[in-house]
C-alpha positions as semicolon CSV with decimal commas, in nm:
position;residue;x (nm);y (nm);z (nm)
1;M;0,524;-0,100;-0,514
2;Q;0,842;-0,048;-0,315
3;N;1,053;-0,174;-0,605
4;N;0,878;0,062;-0,848
5;Y;0,862;0,371;-0,629
6;A;1,149;0,545;-0,813
7;A;0,977;0,490;-1,150
8;I;0,649;0,627;-1,014
9;K;0,832;0,934;-0,879
10;A;1,013;0,973;-1,212
11;A;0,672;0,981;-1,382
12;G;0,592;1,289;-1,173
13;A;0,367;1,114;-0,924
14;E;0,366;1,032;-0,555
15;L;0,270;0,695;-0,412
16;I;0,071;0,693;-0,089
17;A;-0,063;0,378;0,074
18;I;-0,339;0,368;0,332
19;S;-0,370;0,098;0,598
20;S;-0,674;0,017;0,808
21;D;-0,438;-0,051;1,100
22;G;-0,375;0,197;1,378
23;E;-0,080;0,435;1,381
24;A;0,156;0,212;1,582
25;A;0,092;-0,097;1,368
26;T;0,123;0,106;1,046
27;R;0,450;0,259;1,164
28;N;0,581;-0,088;1,257
29;T;0,487;-0,225;0,914
30;A;0,664;0,065;0,742
31;Q;0,977;0,011;0,950
32;K;0,974;-0,369;0,921
33;H;0,951;-0,357;0,542
34;D;1,163;-0,040;0,502
35;I;0,881;0,127;0,309
36;K;1,005;0,447;0,145
37;F;0,670;0,591;0,037
38;P;0,415;0,741;0,278
39;L;0,207;0,476;0,455
40;L;-0,088;0,634;0,632
41;A;-0,299;0,490;0,913
42;D;-0,677;0,497;0,874
43;A;-0,799;0,294;1,172
44;E;-1,138;0,466;1,155
45;R;-1,152;0,373;0,784
46;A;-1,271;0,721;0,680
47;A;-1,060;0,741;0,362
48;I;-1,113;0,373;0,293
49;A;-1,491;0,425;0,308
50;A;-1,477;0,749;0,107
51;Y;-1,300;0,570;-0,178
52;N;-1,539;0,273;-0,152
53;V;-1,265;0,019;-0,087
54;I;-1,391;-0,150;0,228
55;D;-1,354;-0,522;0,168
56;P;-1,703;-0,674;0,120
57;G;-1,600;-0,988;0,308
58;N;-1,439;-0,810;0,605
59;N;-1,541;-0,452;0,681
60;R;-1,234;-0,403;0,901
61;I;-0,992;-0,400;0,606
62;A;-0,957;-0,242;0,264
63;R;-0,976;-0,438;-0,058
64;P;-0,694;-0,391;-0,308
65;A;-0,736;-0,066;-0,497
66;T;-0,532;0,187;-0,689
67;Y;-0,642;0,544;-0,756
68;L;-0,452;0,794;-0,967
69;L;-0,546;1,149;-0,881
70;T;-0,493;1,442;-1,115
71;P;-0,308;1,750;-0,986
72;D;-0,645;1,913;-0,914
73;G;-0,752;1,617;-0,697
74;K;-0,991;1,445;-0,937
75;I;-0,982;1,071;-0,999
76;G;-0,800;1,023;-1,330
77;W;-0,791;0,643;-1,321
78;K;-0,882;0,367;-1,078
79;F;-0,843;-0,005;-1,035
80;L;-1,062;-0,193;-0,787
81;D;-1,018;-0,564;-0,738
82;I;-1,283;-0,764;-0,560
83;R;-1,036;-1,044;-0,480
84;L;-0,827;-0,992;-0,171
85;G;-0,466;-0,997;-0,282
86;G;-0,538;-0,881;-0,637
87;R;-0,305;-0,600;-0,733
88;V;-0,257;-0,386;-1,041
89;P;0,092;-0,437;-1,187
90;P;0,321;-0,136;-1,133
91;A;0,387;-0,119;-1,509
92;K;0,014;-0,055;-1,560
93;I;0,024;0,228;-1,306
94;I;0,315;0,389;-1,487
95;E;0,136;0,343;-1,820
96;E;-0,180;0,512;-1,687
97;L;0,023;0,796;-1,533
98;G;0,152;0,871;-1,882
99;K;-0,206;0,919;-2,002
100;L;-0,302;1,178;-1,741
């Protein structure tokens, strides 16, 4: 996602990632990988649970997921992968943004 952040921004969107780690670990990850987009900590997994992305094999982490929200906050498109490590290609995200 880091490599495609500019294209996502150019499409008029913002990329936000959510980690199930605590604030310190999330901050360290962002610094270590020089992440330019917002990376939020959700150690209590409130957002992760609300979006139904708790990994079925390990309830302490999120499964791969992508949600595109419309300007009014509704879900315009989503991708949920049951396999840990499965990711939607950034080109698909940009394609779906063009449809919203």
